[in-house]
C-alpha positions in Angstrom: -29.9 99.2 -50.4 -31.9 96.0 -50.4 -29.5 94.6 -52.9 -26.6 95.3 -50.6 -28.3 93.5 -47.7 -29.1 90.6 -49.9 -25.5 90.4 -51.1 -24.2 90.6 -47.5 -26.5 87.7 -46.4 -25.5 85.8 -49.5 -21.8 85.8 -48.5 -22.5 85.1 -44.8 -24.8 82.1 -44.9 -23.4 80.6 -41.6 -23.3 83.8 -39.5 -26.3 82.7 -37.4 -24.7 79.4 -36.8 -21.5 81.0 -35.7 -23.3 83.2 -33.3 -25.2 80.2 -31.9 -21.9 78.3 -31.6 -20.3 80.9 -29.4 -23.2 80.6 -27.0 -22.8 76.8 -26.5 -21.7 75.7 -23.0 -18.0 74.8 -22.5 -17.2 71.1 -22.6 -16.9 69.9 -19.0 -14.0 67.6 -20.0 -11.9 70.6 -21.2 -10.4 73.0 -18.6 -8.0 75.7 -19.6 -7.3 73.9 -22.8 -6.1 70.7 -21.0 -7.8 67.3 -21.7 -9.4 65.7 -18.6 -9.3 62.0 -17.7 -12.2 60.2 -19.2 -14.6 58.3 -17.0 -13.6 55.1 -18.7 -10.0 55.4 -17.4 -10.9 56.6 -13.9 -11.3 53.0 -12.7 -7.6 52.3 -13.4 -6.4 54.7 -10.7 -7.4 52.6 -7.7 -6.1 49.5 -9.4 -2.7 51.1 -10.0 -2.6 52.4 -6.4 -3.4 49.0 -5.0 -0.7 47.3 -7.1 1.9 49.8 -6.0 0.9 49.4 -2.4 1.2 45.6 -2.7 4.6 45.8 -4.3 5.8 48.2 -1.5 4.5 45.8 1.1 6.2 42.8 -0.3 9.4 44.7 -0.7 9.2 45.8 2.9 8.8 42.2 4.1 11.8 41.0 2.1 14.0 43.8 3.4 12.9 43.1 7.0 13.8 39.4 6.6 17.2 40.2 5.1 17.9 42.6 7.9 16.8 40.2 10.6 18.9 37.4 9.0 22.0 39.6 9.0 21.3 40.6 12.6 21.0 37.0 13.7 24.2 36.2 11.9 25.9 39.1 13.6 24.7 37.9 17.0 25.9 34.4 16.2 29.3 35.4 14.8 31.0 33.6 17.7 28.8 30.5 17.3 30.3 27.6 15.3 27.1 27.2 13.3 26.8 30.8 12.2 25.5 30.1 8.7 22.1 31.3 7.7 19.0 29.5 9.1 18.3 28.0 5.7 21.8 26.4 5.5 21.6 25.0 9.0 18.1 23.6 8.4 19.2 22.1 5.1 22.3 20.4 6.5 20.5 19.1 9.6 17.7 17.7 7.5 20.2 16.0 5.1 22.1 14.5 8.1 18.9 13.1 9.6 17.8 11.7 6.2 21.1 9.9 5.9 20.8 8.4 9.4 17.3 7.2 8.5 18.6 5.5 5.4 21.3 3.8 7.4 18.8 2.7 10.1 16.6 1.1 7.5 19.5 -0.6 5.7 20.9 -2.1 8.9 17.4 -3.4 9.8 17.1 -5.1 6.4 20.5 -6.7 6.8 19.7 -7.9 10.3 16.5 -9.5 9.0 18.4 -11.3 6.3 21.0 -12.6 8.8 18.2 -13.9 11.0 16.5 -15.6 8.1 19.9 -17.3 7.4 19.8 -18.8 10.9 22.5 -16.5 12.3 22.1 -15.7 16.0 22.0 -11.9 16.2 20.3 -11.6 19.6 23.6 -10.8 21.3 24.6 -8.1 18.8 24.9 -4.7 20.6 26.7 -2.2 18.3 27.8 -1.8 14.7 30.4 0.9 14.3 32.1 2.2 11.1 34.7 4.7 10.2 34.7 6.4 6.9 36.8 4.7 4.3 37.0 1.3 6.0 36.0 -1.9 4.2 34.4 -3.5 7.2 32.4 -2.6 10.3 33.2 -3.3 13.9 30.9 -5.4 15.9 30.4 -5.5 19.7 28.4 -7.9 21.8 28.1 -11.7 22.2 28.1 -12.7 18.5 29.3 -15.7 16.5 29.5 -16.3 12.8 29.0 -12.6 12.0 31.6 -11.1 9.6 32.0 -7.4 9.8 33.1 -7.1 6.2 30.0 -9.1 5.0 27.7 -6.8 7.0 29.4 -3.7 5.5 28.9 -5.1 2.0 25.3 -6.0 2.7 24.5 -2.5 4.2 26.1 -0.8 1.2 23.6 -2.7 -1.1 20.8 -0.8 0.6 22.6 2.4 1.5 25.2 3.2 -1.1 26.6 6.2 0.7 27.6 4.2 3.8 31.3 4.6 2.9 30.9 8.4 3.2 29.8 8.2 6.8 31.1 7.6 10.3 28.4 5.9 12.3 27.4 3.9 15.3 24.2 1.8 15.4 22.6 0.4 18.5 21.1 -3.1 18.2 18.5 -4.2 20.7 17.3 -7.8 20.6 18.3 -8.2 17.0 16.7 -5.0 15.8 18.2 -1.7 14.9 17.0 0.6 17.8 18.9 3.8 16.9 21.5 5.2 14.5 23.9 8.1 14.7 25.9 9.1 11.6 27.9 12.0 10.1 29.7 12.9 6.9 31.5 16.0 8.2 31.8 15.6 12.0 29.8 18.7 12.4 26.2 17.7 11.6 25.0 14.5 13.2 22.1 12.6 11.7 20.0 10.6 14.2 17.2 8.1 13.9 15.0 8.7 15.9 15.7 12.4 15.4 17.1 14.0 18.5 19.1 16.8 16.8 17.3 19.6 15.0 18.3 22.9 13.4 17.9 24.9 16.7 20.3 22.5 18.4 23.1 23.6 16.0 22.1 27.3 16.1 22.3 27.4 19.9 25.4 25.3 20.3 28.5 27.0 21.8 30.9 24.5 20.2 30.8 22.1 17.3 28.7 19.1 18.3 30.5 15.7 18.6 29.5 12.1 18.7 29.6 12.2 22.5 27.1 15.0 22.3 24.9 12.9 20.1 25.3 9.9 22.4 24.3 12.0 25.5 21.3 13.4 23.7 20.2 9.9 22.7 20.5 8.7 26.3 18.6 11.7 27.6 16.0 11.0 24.9 15.7 7.3 25.8 15.4 8.1 29.5 12.7 10.7 28.8 10.6 8.2 26.8 11.3 5.2 29.1 13.5 3.3 26.7 16.0 0.8 28.2 18.7 1.1 25.6 21.7 3.3 26.0 24.7 4.3 23.9 27.0 4.8 26.8 28.9 1.5 26.4 29.2 1.6 22.6 33.0 1.7 22.6 
């Protein structure tokens, strides 16, 4: 009998260990056989949620802007300048930039004429129509060649032949400039036309509109010059 017990124990050396193993507590990270998220990965959850929320917020803003833009365009369908706000702002800025370049070029040419001893005090307006090879001059002037002025202005403003413009001269100095390349957007120096002026216009703005705006601008700021007699 003792031999049988010894033999039984000999073939089950790990029986005690097995019994002890069944009594060990269940792993808290295991539930119904499914692995649980480790503590090291738990910090990723709020990060992922934050990123998703941020993406949704940005997407919402973009959609809102697009819808608002379309709504504005729909409300402005009867307006002549019904393009997107970005297009109107871009064209208005380009027109004003061209007018500023023209303004600076004319002032440089007037300075050169004065240095040459040419009397420019009586010069009132310089006008130009796209495609011409000379400018028209008004005022009490002598010895001033319209073609020579055109060539000189083009040296400082190469795109002058792409514009229609009128420049006001006051006491030998360029006081203001109005120009356009498409007869829709009018560049001015000083700036009196901005993007909102186009967006709110009920008809395509003209040179006469620009002249009136300049005169109102001059009156408001106490300037003596006027474009009313430029023709």
